[in-house]
GUKOL-823363 format. One line per field, with one value per residue (C-alpha): residue in one letter; x, y, z. Coordinates in pm, 1 decimal, padded with zeros to 6 digits, always signed. Example, Ala and Ser with C-alpha at 12.3 -4.5 7.8 and 13.67 -1.06 7.14 Angstrom:
2
rest [A	S]
xx [+01230.0	+01367.0]
yy [-00450.0	-00106.0]
zz [+00780.0	+00714.0]
***
This chain:
580
rest [M	I	R	D	L	I	Q	E	S	L	P	F	F	S	E	A	M	N	S	I	G	V	S	D	S	E	W	L	G	L	F	G	K	A	T	V	E	D	H	A	D	V	A	L	P	C	H	A	L	A	K	V	L	R	R	S	P	T	D	I	A	Q	E	I	C	N	L	V	S	T	S	L	E	E	I	A	E	V	S	Y	I	G	G	F	V	N	L	K	A	K	P	S	W	L	S	R	R	L	M	E	I	H	S	D	D	R	I	G	V	K	T	D	Q	S	L	T	Y	V	V	D	Y	S	A	P	N	V	A	K	E	M	H	V	G	H	L	R	S	T	V	I	G	D	T	I	V	R	M	L	E	F	K	G	H	K	V	I	R	E	N	H	I	G	D	W	G	T	P	F	G	M	L	I	E	H	L	L	D	L	G	E	D	E	A	A	N	E	L	G	V	G	D	L	D	S	F	Y	K	Q	A	R	E	K	F	V	S	D	S	E	F	A	E	R	S	R	G	R	V	V	K	L	Q	G	G	D	S	E	T	L	R	L	W	R	V	L	V	D	E	S	M	R	Y	F	N	E	V	Y	S	M	L	G	V	L	L	E	N	E	D	I	R	G	E	S	S	Y	Q	D	L	L	P	I	V	V	D	R	L	S	K	E	G	I	L	E	N	S	D	G	A	D	V	V	F	P	G	G	W	Y	N	R	E	G	E	P	F	P	M	I	I	R	K	G	D	G	G	Y	N	Y	S	T	S	D	L	A	C	I	I	D	R	I	E	R	L	K	C	D	R	L	L	Y	V	V	G	T	P	Q	K	Q	H	F	E	M	V	F	Q	V	A	A	M	A	G	F	M	P	K	S	S	N	A	T	H	V	N	F	G	S	V	L	D	T	N	G	K	V	L	K	S	R	E	G	E	V	I	K	L	H	D	L	L	R	E	S	I	N	R	A	Y	E	A	V	I	N	K	N	P	D	L	D	D	K	E	R	E	E	V	A	K	L	V	G	I	G	A	V	K	F	A	D	L	S	T	E	R	T	K	D	Y	V	F	D	W	G	R	M	L	S	F	D	G	N	S	A	P	Y	L	Q	Y	A	Y	A	R	I	C	S	I	F	R	R	W	P	G	E	R	E	E	I	V	G	S	R	F	L	L	H	H	P	D	E	I	Y	L	S	R	K	L	V	D	F	P	S	I	L	E	E	S	I	Q	S	F	N	P	H	K	I	C	F	H	L	L	S	I	A	S	S	F	A	T	F	Y	E	N	C	K	V	L	K	S	D	D	E	N	S	K	L	S	R	L	S	L	C	D	L	T	A	R	Q	L	Q	L	G	L	G	L	L	G	I	G	L	P	E	R	M]
xx [+03587.0	+03871.1	+04023.7	+03694.0	+03589.3	+03924.2	+03887.6	+03547.8	+03618.3	+03958.7	+03827.9	+03621.2	+03902.8	+04145.0	+03916.5	+03876.4	+04258.5	+04326.4	+04082.2	+04258.4	+04618.3	+04730.1	+04906.3	+04842.2	+05197.0	+05111.4	+04803.4	+04754.1	+04999.9	+04809.2	+04470.0	+04403.2	+04247.6	+04131.9	+04329.4	+04006.9	+03751.0	+03475.6	+03532.3	+03562.6	+03663.1	+03888.3	+04066.5	+04273.9	+04484.6	+04546.0	+04839.3	+05105.8	+04904.1	+04911.8	+05268.8	+05174.1	+04860.9	+04978.4	+04640.5	+04534.7	+04466.4	+04104.5	+04023.8	+04166.2	+03973.0	+03652.5	+03700.5	+03783.4	+03475.1	+03237.3	+03391.6	+03338.6	+03034.3	+02783.9	+02959.6	+02994.2	+02654.4	+02571.7	+02903.7	+02991.4	+02915.7	+03179.8	+03286.1	+03589.8	+03735.0	+04052.4	+04228.4	+04105.6	+03855.5	+03659.4	+03471.8	+03222.9	+03069.6	+02683.4	+02454.9	+02326.8	+02690.1	+02750.5	+02425.1	+02535.7	+02870.6	+02710.7	+02490.5	+02783.5	+02991.6	+02676.0	+02598.6	+02963.3	+03071.0	+03408.4	+03264.6	+03438.2	+03788.6	+03946.3	+04189.0	+04543.1	+04741.2	+04862.3	+05216.9	+05385.0	+05483.1	+05691.9	+05628.8	+05873.8	+05722.3	+05686.1	+06019.5	+06053.8	+06358.0	+06329.6	+06342.8	+06304.4	+05986.0	+05767.1	+05743.6	+05587.0	+05850.9	+05720.6	+05359.9	+05411.4	+05589.1	+05314.4	+05016.0	+05150.2	+05266.4	+04938.2	+04755.8	+04977.8	+04926.0	+04553.2	+04538.0	+04767.9	+04555.0	+04233.6	+04386.3	+04441.0	+04813.4	+04960.6	+05116.0	+05371.7	+05396.4	+05746.7	+05809.6	+06175.4	+06220.8	+06567.8	+06622.4	+06999.3	+07333.4	+07578.5	+07323.2	+07160.3	+07458.5	+07388.2	+07003.3	+07037.2	+07271.5	+07035.6	+06754.4	+06950.7	+07021.6	+06669.5	+06541.0	+06332.0	+05991.9	+06079.5	+06208.2	+05911.8	+05682.9	+05882.2	+05884.3	+05521.8	+05370.4	+05555.7	+05850.1	+06092.3	+06290.5	+06351.9	+06481.3	+06714.0	+06841.0	+06921.5	+07124.9	+07306.2	+07377.2	+07529.3	+07725.0	+07886.3	+07950.5	+08016.9	+08318.2	+08218.3	+07879.6	+08024.6	+08261.8	+07983.2	+07777.1	+08055.5	+08092.4	+07713.0	+07729.8	+07978.6	+07745.7	+07440.6	+07628.1	+07761.3	+07412.9	+07439.8	+07097.9	+07052.3	+07156.2	+06900.3	+06639.5	+06689.3	+06703.8	+06365.0	+06226.1	+06329.2	+06193.9	+05856.9	+05787.7	+05865.6	+05651.2	+05346.1	+05377.4	+05417.9	+05108.1	+04913.7	+05001.6	+04909.2	+04577.4	+04504.6	+04596.0	+04384.0	+04664.5	+04716.6	+05063.7	+05061.6	+05344.3	+05370.4	+05479.3	+05788.0	+06117.2	+06365.8	+06746.9	+06813.0	+06645.5	+06910.7	+07211.5	+07288.4	+07270.0	+07518.0	+07849.2	+07665.0	+07624.5	+08005.0	+08085.9	+07853.3	+07990.3	+08349.1	+08265.9	+08117.6	+08457.8	+08304.1	+08417.6	+08725.8	+08925.7	+08952.6	+09131.9	+09071.5	+08714.4	+08545.4	+08345.6	+08171.3	+08205.9	+07882.0	+07992.6	+07860.5	+07889.7	+08161.7	+08263.3	+08339.0	+08702.5	+08574.9	+08682.9	+08464.2	+08227.7	+08190.9	+07931.2	+08073.0	+07979.3	+08210.5	+08384.5	+08747.5	+08645.8	+08456.0	+08121.9	+07866.3	+07700.2	+07337.3	+07380.1	+07483.9	+07146.8	+06958.0	+07119.7	+07053.6	+06693.0	+06684.3	+06823.8	+06559.7	+06275.7	+06372.8	+06485.5	+06265.0	+05954.0	+05982.2	+05858.2	+05819.6	+05820.4	+05997.7	+05870.5	+06059.1	+05843.7	+06118.5	+06194.0	+06361.5	+06685.6	+06764.0	+06734.4	+07102.7	+07137.6	+06865.2	+06981.2	+07321.0	+07167.3	+06949.3	+07262.1	+07483.9	+07201.5	+07161.1	+07546.8	+07571.8	+07292.2	+07087.0	+06800.7	+06718.0	+06601.9	+06261.0	+06220.9	+06180.6	+06272.7	+06127.7	+06197.8	+05866.6	+06008.1	+05823.7	+05886.4	+05895.2	+05608.0	+05649.3	+05479.0	+05291.1	+05618.4	+05760.2	+05997.6	+06031.0	+05740.7	+05866.7	+05729.6	+05735.9	+06043.2	+06223.4	+06171.2	+06044.3	+05667.6	+05538.6	+05306.9	+05076.4	+05041.1	+04975.8	+04703.0	+04533.0	+04543.3	+04366.7	+04096.5	+04035.5	+04019.7	+03775.7	+03551.5	+03497.1	+03442.6	+03185.7	+02996.4	+02961.9	+02859.4	+02593.2	+02513.4	+02235.7	+02484.8	+02498.3	+02815.8	+02900.6	+02824.8	+03021.1	+03332.2	+03312.4	+03268.3	+03543.9	+03790.5	+03698.4	+03727.6	+04039.2	+04244.8	+04107.5	+04195.1	+04564.0	+04568.6	+04413.8	+04645.2	+04935.9	+04787.2	+04635.3	+04982.6	+05195.8	+05412.0	+05749.6	+05662.3	+05675.0	+05336.4	+05230.9	+05061.2	+04774.8	+04499.8	+04247.3	+04265.0	+04299.7	+03976.6	+03773.1	+03417.8	+03475.9	+03758.7	+04051.8	+04000.3	+03877.8	+03581.1	+03455.7	+03451.1	+03307.9	+03029.4	+02936.8	+02901.1	+02699.4	+02477.3	+02392.2	+02327.7	+02074.6	+01904.1	+01858.7	+01729.9	+01444.8	+01363.8	+01115.5	+01253.1	+01539.7	+01862.5	+01914.2	+01609.2	+01765.0	+02047.3	+01975.7	+01773.5	+01827.6	+02042.6	+01833.6	+02070.7	+01903.2	+02021.2	+02372.8	+02482.4	+02350.2	+02578.4	+02872.8	+02866.4	+02831.6	+03163.2	+03341.8	+03174.4	+03262.5	+03627.1	+03670.9	+03794.8	+04070.0	+04192.4	+04207.5	+04414.7	+04648.1	+04694.6	+04769.1	+05010.8	+05220.7	+05210.3	+05067.6	+04749.9	+04710.6	+04556.1	+04256.0	+04231.5	+04180.6	+03933.7	+03734.6	+03729.0	+03591.6	+03326.4	+03210.0	+03213.7	+03013.6	+02774.3	+02714.8	+02630.8	+02399.6	+02227.9	+02165.0	+02021.8	+01850.0	+01566.2	+01608.5	+01342.4	+01112.1	+01150.0	+00826.4	+00894.4	+00943.1	+01202.0	+01398.0	+01385.4	+01531.5	+01796.6	+01894.7	+01909.7	+02135.6	+02373.4	+02359.6	+02430.7	+02716.7	+02880.5	+02858.3	+03011.1	+03298.2	+03357.4	+03345.8	+03592.5	+03831.2	+03850.8	+03854.5	+04171.9	+04309.6	+04243.3	+03993.5	+03667.2	+03328.6	+03056.9	+02688.8	+02601.0	+02782.4]
yy [+06304.6	+06251.5	+06587.8	+06768.9	+06591.4	+06677.1	+07043.2	+07093.2	+06930.4	+07111.2	+07435.2	+07225.0	+06990.6	+07281.4	+07453.2	+07129.7	+07043.8	+07411.1	+07363.3	+07071.4	+07203.1	+07046.8	+07264.7	+07225.0	+07098.6	+06811.9	+06662.8	+06802.2	+06553.6	+06272.8	+06366.7	+06165.7	+05895.8	+05599.7	+05279.8	+05072.0	+05175.2	+04998.0	+05206.3	+05556.9	+05773.3	+05995.5	+05913.4	+06083.8	+05843.8	+05978.7	+05745.3	+06010.6	+06260.5	+06035.4	+06145.8	+06510.3	+06497.1	+06218.2	+06035.3	+05718.7	+05734.8	+05611.8	+05882.5	+06160.7	+06023.4	+06024.7	+06383.7	+06505.7	+06307.4	+06480.1	+06825.2	+06794.9	+06584.0	+06856.7	+07102.1	+06804.9	+06682.1	+06799.4	+06649.4	+06317.8	+06066.8	+06092.9	+05795.7	+05647.6	+05320.8	+05213.7	+05548.3	+05669.7	+05951.1	+05836.1	+06049.2	+05881.0	+06102.8	+06126.7	+06052.0	+06413.6	+06547.9	+06278.8	+06391.5	+06761.0	+06664.0	+06438.1	+06715.1	+06948.7	+06711.1	+06583.7	+06937.3	+07006.7	+06935.3	+06816.2	+06608.8	+06797.0	+06794.2	+07140.3	+07280.8	+07383.2	+07692.5	+07610.5	+07491.5	+07377.0	+07019.4	+06834.1	+06465.5	+06219.5	+05883.1	+05582.4	+05635.7	+05341.3	+05290.4	+05325.7	+04976.9	+04798.5	+04638.7	+04803.4	+04560.1	+04537.0	+04788.1	+05042.6	+04947.7	+05046.8	+05382.5	+05449.0	+05374.4	+05533.7	+05843.6	+05879.3	+05866.5	+06116.5	+06346.5	+06306.4	+06366.2	+06685.5	+06830.3	+06760.0	+06962.0	+07251.6	+07228.7	+07286.5	+06950.8	+06903.0	+06543.9	+06437.3	+06105.5	+06080.7	+05821.3	+05656.8	+05791.9	+05868.1	+05702.7	+05454.3	+05168.7	+05386.6	+05328.9	+04967.0	+05008.0	+05241.2	+05007.5	+04711.6	+04928.5	+04990.9	+04618.3	+04512.7	+04798.9	+05083.9	+04925.4	+04588.1	+04758.0	+04984.9	+04664.3	+04485.0	+04784.3	+04856.8	+04513.6	+04560.9	+04330.9	+04582.1	+04338.6	+04113.5	+04411.7	+04516.7	+04166.8	+04115.0	+04437.6	+04342.8	+03989.7	+04127.9	+04383.6	+04121.0	+03871.2	+04077.0	+04316.3	+04499.0	+04569.6	+04675.6	+04919.6	+05067.8	+05106.4	+05301.8	+05529.1	+05579.5	+05699.7	+05966.3	+06073.0	+06083.7	+06288.8	+06519.6	+06593.5	+06421.0	+06478.6	+06137.9	+05974.2	+06193.4	+06102.0	+05719.8	+05777.9	+05951.3	+05648.7	+05439.7	+05679.2	+05744.1	+05366.4	+05283.8	+05569.0	+05454.6	+05118.9	+05279.7	+05502.4	+05183.1	+05055.1	+05393.0	+05398.3	+05054.6	+05153.4	+05477.6	+05705.9	+06080.4	+06056.7	+06193.2	+06268.7	+06623.4	+06486.9	+06323.0	+06478.3	+06223.9	+06209.0	+06360.5	+06687.7	+06767.5	+06716.3	+07085.0	+07121.7	+06859.3	+07072.9	+07359.6	+07111.9	+07054.8	+07416.7	+07525.0	+07243.9	+07352.7	+07727.8	+07612.9	+07452.5	+07114.2	+06926.9	+06712.3	+06480.9	+06119.4	+05864.0	+06080.0	+06125.1	+06456.4	+06369.4	+06528.0	+06392.5	+06465.2	+06358.8	+06080.7	+05814.4	+05538.4	+05237.7	+04891.9	+05011.0	+05296.6	+05555.0	+05843.0	+05749.1	+05983.1	+06072.3	+06056.0	+06342.9	+06311.3	+05988.7	+05968.4	+05926.0	+06254.8	+06075.3	+06189.5	+05979.0	+05937.2	+06138.3	+06440.8	+06403.1	+06401.9	+06715.6	+06880.8	+06778.1	+06954.1	+07273.3	+07269.9	+07197.2	+07460.0	+07740.0	+07667.9	+07528.8	+07738.7	+07433.7	+07437.1	+07072.7	+06774.6	+06415.6	+06119.3	+05794.9	+05535.8	+05207.4	+05172.9	+05029.9	+05395.4	+05525.5	+05602.2	+05755.2	+06002.6	+06090.0	+06168.0	+06372.3	+06574.5	+06638.5	+06735.2	+06976.0	+07148.4	+07182.2	+07340.3	+07574.6	+07399.8	+07351.8	+07628.9	+07550.0	+07649.7	+07370.3	+07013.9	+06689.1	+06370.3	+06009.2	+05848.9	+05485.0	+05159.6	+04786.0	+04499.5	+04296.6	+03925.2	+03601.0	+03379.0	+03200.7	+03530.1	+03570.5	+03874.5	+03826.6	+03679.5	+03477.7	+03095.0	+03131.0	+03341.8	+03662.3	+03990.0	+03980.9	+04230.2	+04490.4	+04482.6	+04106.7	+04128.7	+04379.1	+04174.4	+03872.0	+04064.4	+04183.6	+03837.4	+03689.8	+03973.6	+03897.4	+03531.4	+03655.6	+03918.0	+03652.0	+03438.7	+03739.9	+03862.9	+03648.1	+03897.5	+04170.8	+04209.0	+04145.5	+04530.5	+04606.1	+04285.4	+04392.9	+04756.3	+04609.2	+04357.6	+04629.1	+04843.0	+04548.0	+04390.6	+04712.6	+04827.8	+04492.5	+04542.6	+04905.9	+04850.8	+04538.8	+04783.4	+05087.9	+04908.3	+04772.1	+05022.2	+05147.0	+05088.1	+04715.7	+04431.7	+04283.1	+03948.4	+03937.4	+03707.4	+03678.3	+03514.1	+03785.0	+04069.9	+03975.4	+03867.5	+04020.6	+03968.8	+04137.5	+04348.4	+04423.0	+04680.7	+04449.9	+04455.9	+04835.8	+04855.1	+04608.1	+04820.7	+05130.4	+04932.2	+04813.1	+05173.3	+05264.5	+04997.2	+05129.6	+05464.5	+05315.1	+05147.9	+05459.7	+05664.6	+06004.8	+06222.2	+06186.7	+06565.5	+06563.8	+06408.7	+06674.2	+06864.6	+06578.4	+06523.2	+06227.6	+06030.1	+05785.6	+05530.4	+05181.8	+05082.8	+05013.9	+05341.0	+05496.9	+05291.3	+05367.9	+05729.3	+05719.3	+05596.6	+05857.4	+06141.6	+06002.1	+06021.7	+06391.6	+06344.0	+06002.0	+06137.0	+06437.6	+06204.9	+05985.4	+06272.3	+06440.0	+06127.2	+06004.9	+05689.9	+05570.0	+05262.6	+05470.0	+05584.2	+05231.0	+05061.6	+05333.8	+05285.3	+04906.0	+04992.0	+05224.0	+04949.1	+04680.7	+04914.1	+04974.7	+04617.0	+04553.0	+04847.2	+04748.9	+04398.5	+04515.9	+04853.8	+04872.9	+05144.5	+05159.5	+04958.2	+05175.2	+05235.4	+05599.8	+05855.5	+06065.8	+05743.5	+05642.9	+05974.8	+05958.1	+05608.0	+05712.9	+05997.5	+05755.3	+05542.1	+05850.3	+05984.2	+05632.7	+05624.0	+05965.6	+05889.9	+05564.4	+05745.6	+06028.2	+05790.4	+05551.5	+05833.0	+05968.5	+05607.7	+05613.8	+05328.7	+05349.8	+05245.5	+05069.5	+05138.5	+04775.1	+04462.6]
zz [+03703.5	+03955.9	+03883.1	+03898.5	+04215.1	+04393.2	+04271.1	+04405.0	+04733.7	+04809.3	+04966.7	+05217.4	+05288.9	+05327.8	+05572.7	+05781.9	+05787.9	+05901.0	+06189.1	+06326.0	+06280.4	+05957.7	+05695.0	+05328.9	+05261.3	+05497.3	+05335.5	+04963.5	+04833.7	+04988.2	+04845.9	+04524.5	+04333.3	+04544.2	+04501.8	+04559.0	+04310.4	+04486.7	+04805.8	+04667.5	+04373.4	+04572.8	+04899.7	+05169.3	+05363.5	+05724.3	+05835.9	+05755.7	+05968.5	+06269.4	+06342.1	+06299.1	+06523.9	+06755.2	+06705.5	+06533.6	+06161.2	+06223.8	+06467.9	+06239.8	+05938.0	+06147.3	+06253.1	+05894.1	+05777.0	+06026.7	+05939.4	+05544.5	+05524.1	+05534.3	+05301.5	+05039.9	+05058.0	+04698.7	+04566.1	+04710.0	+04989.1	+05252.5	+05467.4	+05665.2	+05654.2	+05839.7	+05842.5	+05493.8	+05420.4	+05109.3	+04864.7	+04613.8	+04365.3	+04421.4	+04114.3	+04121.2	+04082.3	+03804.8	+03642.7	+03629.5	+03479.7	+03204.0	+03097.8	+03062.8	+02864.3	+02659.6	+02538.8	+02451.6	+02088.0	+02226.1	+02510.2	+02775.7	+02614.1	+02612.9	+02359.1	+02453.8	+02378.0	+02020.6	+01961.9	+01653.0	+01660.1	+01408.2	+01424.7	+01255.5	+01193.3	+00961.5	+00770.5	+00534.4	+00308.4	-00062.5	-00234.8	+00102.8	+00222.5	+00480.9	+00775.9	+01112.2	+01268.5	+01015.4	+01120.8	+01483.0	+01396.7	+01146.9	+01357.0	+01674.9	+01495.4	+01313.2	+01635.8	+01814.3	+01521.7	+01534.3	+01905.3	+01888.7	+01614.7	+01824.2	+02109.6	+01879.6	+01797.2	+01457.7	+01348.5	+01062.5	+00949.1	+00834.0	+00671.4	+00686.7	+00415.4	+00353.0	-00014.1	-00020.7	+00031.1	-00117.2	-00168.1	-00443.2	-00673.2	-00692.0	-00698.5	-01003.9	-01180.5	-01134.3	-01252.2	-01571.0	-01615.6	-01587.2	-01793.8	-01647.5	-01742.4	-01585.6	-01281.3	-01238.4	-01266.6	-01003.3	-00770.1	-00854.9	-00739.2	-00396.5	-00462.0	-00297.0	-00102.8	-00396.7	-00609.9	-00325.1	-00262.4	-00634.0	-00653.1	-00338.1	-00456.0	-00790.6	-00599.0	-00394.0	-00668.2	-00976.1	-00950.5	-01279.6	-01147.6	-00808.6	-00987.0	-01187.5	-00867.4	-00690.5	-00998.1	-00995.9	-00630.2	-00722.3	-01011.9	-00772.6	-00503.4	-00774.3	-00911.3	-01242.6	-01415.5	-01577.2	-01242.8	-01052.6	-01299.6	-01242.9	-00871.0	-00901.1	-01073.6	-00775.4	-00520.1	-00706.0	-00760.7	-00392.5	-00276.9	-00495.8	-00306.9	+00029.6	-00039.5	-00110.0	+00236.2	+00387.2	+00207.3	+00349.9	+00704.2	+00678.0	+00801.3	+00723.8	+00547.2	+00207.3	-00051.4	+00059.6	+00403.2	+00267.2	+00379.7	+00289.9	+00380.3	+00028.0	+00141.9	+00390.4	+00180.5	+00135.4	+00512.1	+00600.2	+00534.6	+00732.6	+01026.3	+01020.5	+00988.2	+01279.8	+01504.3	+01423.1	+01505.5	+01844.1	+01917.0	+01977.3	+01664.9	+01715.1	+01488.7	+01604.3	+01385.0	+01075.7	+01141.5	+01258.1	+01575.2	+01878.6	+02230.3	+02399.8	+02754.1	+02956.2	+02702.9	+02717.7	+02524.5	+02680.6	+02753.1	+02956.0	+02687.7	+02587.6	+02313.8	+02014.9	+01769.8	+01410.6	+01207.9	+00895.7	+00834.4	+00737.1	+00351.6	+00367.9	+00390.3	+00645.7	+00914.5	+00985.0	+01294.3	+01080.2	+00889.2	+01210.3	+01322.4	+00993.0	+01046.5	+01374.8	+01214.8	+00943.3	+01174.2	+01429.2	+01192.5	+00888.1	+01026.1	+01363.5	+01553.7	+01927.5	+01974.8	+01795.0	+01829.5	+01686.3	+01681.9	+01641.9	+01797.8	+02139.9	+01985.3	+01870.2	+02218.6	+02270.4	+01925.9	+01984.9	+02334.7	+02190.1	+01893.8	+02122.8	+02349.2	+02068.0	+01931.8	+02253.1	+02294.3	+01947.4	+01985.8	+01717.0	+01949.1	+02206.3	+02556.2	+02480.9	+02227.8	+02337.3	+02152.3	+02254.2	+02136.8	+02132.8	+02158.5	+02106.5	+02151.0	+01901.6	+01745.4	+01852.7	+01740.3	+01981.6	+02070.6	+02195.7	+01909.1	+01662.1	+01418.7	+01078.1	+00788.6	+00781.8	+00553.5	+00829.1	+00622.3	+00749.8	+00703.0	+00437.5	+00583.4	+00281.3	+00301.1	+00678.4	+00632.7	+00353.2	+00579.6	+00843.8	+00624.8	+00478.4	+00839.3	+00938.4	+00637.7	+00772.2	+01126.0	+01006.2	+00808.2	+01117.8	+01327.2	+01089.6	+00790.2	+00695.8	+00569.7	+00190.3	-00006.4	-00026.5	+00336.0	+00436.8	+00246.7	+00379.6	+00758.9	+00704.9	+00600.9	+00904.5	+01133.4	+00984.5	+00981.4	+01305.5	+01467.2	+01366.4	+01482.7	+01800.4	+01899.1	+01858.7	+02028.9	+02322.9	+02415.1	+02629.3	+02344.6	+02518.9	+02549.8	+02310.3	+02216.5	+02076.4	+01746.9	+01797.6	+01529.1	+01760.3	+02026.1	+01771.8	+01564.8	+01868.1	+01924.8	+02304.2	+02512.4	+02437.8	+02066.0	+01825.2	+01707.9	+02055.8	+02051.6	+01694.4	+01796.7	+02092.3	+01866.8	+01602.0	+01886.4	+02005.7	+01625.7	+01614.8	+01928.4	+01759.2	+01437.7	+01626.7	+01824.0	+01649.4	+01760.6	+01639.5	+01814.9	+01844.6	+02076.1	+02368.5	+02402.4	+02722.1	+02878.5	+03235.3	+03327.5	+03591.2	+03754.3	+03978.4	+03875.0	+03975.5	+03628.1	+03512.6	+03776.5	+03689.8	+03329.9	+03423.2	+03609.1	+03312.3	+03084.0	+03302.7	+03328.7	+02940.5	+02902.3	+03173.7	+03046.6	+02706.2	+02821.0	+03011.8	+02701.6	+02483.7	+02729.9	+02776.1	+02414.1	+02537.9	+02331.3	+02533.1	+02822.7	+02608.3	+02452.5	+02788.7	+02894.7	+02582.8	+02672.6	+03017.4	+02873.9	+02626.7	+02896.9	+03132.6	+02853.4	+02786.4	+03157.3	+03156.1	+02830.9	+02969.4	+03303.0	+03215.6	+02970.5	+02727.0	+02451.8	+02663.0	+02977.2	+03170.3	+03216.5	+02934.7	+03135.1	+03228.4	+02859.4	+02745.0	+03015.9	+02910.0	+02538.5	+02644.9	+02813.8	+02492.8	+02279.6	+02488.2	+02500.9	+02117.1	+02087.3	+02317.2	+02122.3	+01805.5	+01926.3	+02092.9	+01813.3	+01550.7	+01729.8	+01694.7	+01336.5	+01359.6	+01157.4	+01294.4	+01114.1	+01193.3	+01129.5	+01212.1]
***
């Protein structure tokens, strides 16, 4: 709304400013969203113009107000307060905008010129548990994928799982000690951490096992067929479990999205060769390194990125450079996104810098580290189990569904068992996702069951209930929902107008959320829509409206609210029950 209101007002403001001797460069940057929503939608502060015109800000604001008021009478109410020119969209203008977005299948959201994005997210390690850190990467990444696809982009999902390296020697040997069937059973029930810890413990305490493990790493890296078969057993059983978690979460990741570290092994020597040919590979204490420049250790010495260690093994930085080569040259992508925690910030900055130095990533491409904070408990500490262990993501999701089941019973005891289970899953999973996505992603957030599952306030259940309430309105209305499309929006009551402002703002807020890779922006706007709707519904009769045109108008507001909640939450990967 703000953007449209500014664009429609600009010609008239430009004419007025020219007439009083103010150039575009002196005022255009000042014209924008009002800081006090009650006063206006758009404002022009005139304090900076006082020096230009040698007059008081209030006098300038009054003159501008007089010059533009008549021209803008179909668009906005124009006023001045204390040196500010204020514009407040008129109900008639809001009505026209509402009709435009109501009749649009995309609710006013435009598509972009299509680009190819590769989004790297989730990335669990084989034979290790998925924990709350993977939750953030998975949920944020999934939302970004959905949003980019909605905007018309081609998106390639890449789940960069940790499926290679020296630990697999001990994991394979432990598998053989247990027997394939027993190992598959242990991994298949999701006891991944236990499997890994047992293998690690044997590696540390049993020299014969350790020796076998080292020999198995050599066989794995040498391409021994039996070793590769056993490695595949580990990967497949782990992925079966990961997919169960993905299914519970309702995310888009599938097996074909997997591009593990193993996929890039053939590229690692090529990375070394190409860095060498560019003349940026150096030897430092026996290792092959690159000095990107601008990075220093505590002693003030240049800090290197290790490409190949002294023993000939490759570093994980080498794998990330191989990924960039693959994604740019094979997938022909325009943009690379890495949805990875903030602690990896320096690593990615160095990788991107080296990739640009080596010509792996042309200037036309763009790599972005979409970083995120930690999940904390209510005491402000990193979320762990009572035993001090990392909380299994599967267990956390199941707990949320169980808690949601009880909450749903209390909210609506009339639901039958099947419906109650379906609603509980939507509410439980939605609660976990929304708690994550509604927090500014770069910040830590507190995992609080009470707040997450509340039907009041900043939560998915609150939004889901608002949607279900609208569905109940249309179940009681004898007409067909399609009949109201094209109806005029008659905005008279203050709560109708307030809700309308939120609905008109939806396309631009969603655009902003997508462009910045910040889902929390659309989360908060959805909450403001739901809150505004609740007030509107309480104070404005819908089905019992005395006037038929007014009834159709209010039903249209209900319909548009529901569609925006459905689209917004759908892009967050959160389902909506029609009854709660």
